[in-house]
Backbone bond lengths (Angstrom), bond angles and torsions (degrees), N, CA, C in turn:
res aa  C-N    CA-C-N  psi(-1)  N-CA   C-N-CA  omega(-1)  CA-C   N-CA-C  phi
1 X - - - 1.462 - - 1.515 108.66 -
2 X 1.301 115.83 138.43 1.476 122.02 -179.54 1.515 110.97 -76.23
3 X 1.333 117.60 153.99 1.447 119.52 175.47 1.534 110.65 -67.71
4 X 1.312 115.28 154.70 1.470 121.18 177.60 1.493 106.75 -107.06
5 X 1.329 116.57 131.39 1.457 122.46 178.80 1.514 108.31 -120.41
6 X 1.336 116.79 133.43 1.475 122.81 178.30 1.528 106.99 -117.98
7 X 1.329 115.50 127.25 1.438 120.90 175.82 1.536 107.42 -95.55
8 X 1.334 114.99 111.67 1.453 121.60 -176.09 1.535 112.07 -97.02
9 X 1.315 115.71 23.29 1.466 121.28 -179.74 1.503 112.32 90.40
10 X 1.322 117.08 -72.08 1.461 120.41 -179.34 1.503 112.19 -98.45
11 X 1.331 117.40 -9.65 1.446 122.77 -178.68 1.516 111.67 -135.11
12 X 1.324 116.49 151.12 1.446 121.19 173.10 1.512 106.39 -113.97
13 X 1.331 116.10 129.72 1.454 121.78 -175.59 1.514 107.43 -115.62
14 X 1.319 114.55 131.55 1.475 122.65 179.26 1.521 109.75 -103.62
15 X 1.305 116.85 125.24 1.471 122.40 169.92 1.480 107.08 -99.55
16 X 1.338 116.85 104.96 1.451 122.78 -176.40 1.496 109.26 -78.44
17 X 1.339 115.59 115.47 1.473 120.78 -176.59 1.520 112.38 -96.12
18 X 1.296 117.71 10.58 1.454 119.84 176.75 1.511 113.87 98.07
19 X 1.300 118.59 7.06 1.435 122.94 179.04 1.546 108.23 -68.74
20 X 1.291 117.14 146.90 1.443 119.33 -178.83 1.519 111.16 -69.34
21 X 1.330 115.19 162.80 1.477 119.03 178.64 1.520 110.65 -61.92
22 X 1.338 115.78 -31.20 1.473 119.00 177.88 1.523 112.12 -64.80
23 X 1.335 117.61 -28.54 1.447 121.07 179.06 1.518 114.44 -94.15
24 X 1.342 115.75 -23.54 1.472 120.21 -175.50 1.507 112.78 -67.37
25 X 1.308 118.73 -49.66 1.452 122.56 -176.34 1.517 110.58 -61.27
26 X 1.343 119.56 -50.21 1.464 119.41 177.69 1.526 113.45 -60.56
27 X 1.337 118.15 -35.13 1.453 121.24 178.58 1.522 110.82 -65.62
28 X 1.347 115.71 -40.52 1.485 119.47 178.15 1.539 110.29 -65.87
29 X 1.330 115.36 -45.03 1.445 119.87 179.31 1.529 111.83 -61.68
30 X 1.322 116.88 -36.54 1.474 120.22 177.76 1.534 110.64 -65.92
31 X 1.302 117.28 -26.99 1.479 121.76 177.38 1.538 110.95 -86.62
32 X 1.348 116.33 1.72 1.468 118.33 178.21 1.515 114.08 85.98
33 X 1.337 116.82 18.42 1.454 120.13 -177.52 1.529 110.71 -118.81
34 X 1.299 115.78 155.56 1.478 121.97 172.51 1.536 106.65 -106.61
35 X 1.329 116.05 148.78 1.455 120.97 -178.60 1.515 112.26 -53.62
36 X 1.352 117.22 -36.36 1.482 121.60 -178.95 1.520 111.85 -65.44
37 X 1.344 118.11 -20.13 1.448 118.78 179.22 1.536 113.02 -77.44
38 X 1.312 117.05 -16.88 1.482 121.42 -176.78 1.517 107.12 -101.58
39 X 1.338 113.96 75.42 1.457 119.21 -178.59 1.523 113.60 -122.04
40 X 1.307 117.80 -10.57 1.469 120.74 -175.19 1.533 110.58 -69.56
41 X 1.315 116.47 -45.75 1.468 118.59 -176.20 1.510 109.13 -162.61
42 X 1.292 116.08 134.45 1.440 122.78 173.38 1.539 107.49 -119.06
43 X 1.335 115.64 119.93 1.449 121.55 179.12 1.517 109.01 -102.05
44 X 1.323 116.97 116.79 1.451 122.36 -178.66 1.535 109.60 -88.39
45 X 1.337 115.60 127.80 1.455 119.76 -176.58 1.521 106.57 -149.52
46 X 1.277 115.16 171.06 1.486 121.73 177.75 1.504 108.16 -124.45
47 X 1.321 116.76 61.30 1.458 121.67 176.97 1.525 110.49 -61.20
48 X 1.328 115.75 139.27 1.470 120.09 176.96 1.472 108.33 -142.29
């Protein structure tokens, strides 16, 4: 499952769905984001 990213206007929030680091960065880049942009909040979850 791909990570979920929410743009809250001034912040970008990442909902980590358990994807590996090898899959996370490419998924963010595919969404037009850089990993450094997702610094406001990371929500850890086990979405299935």
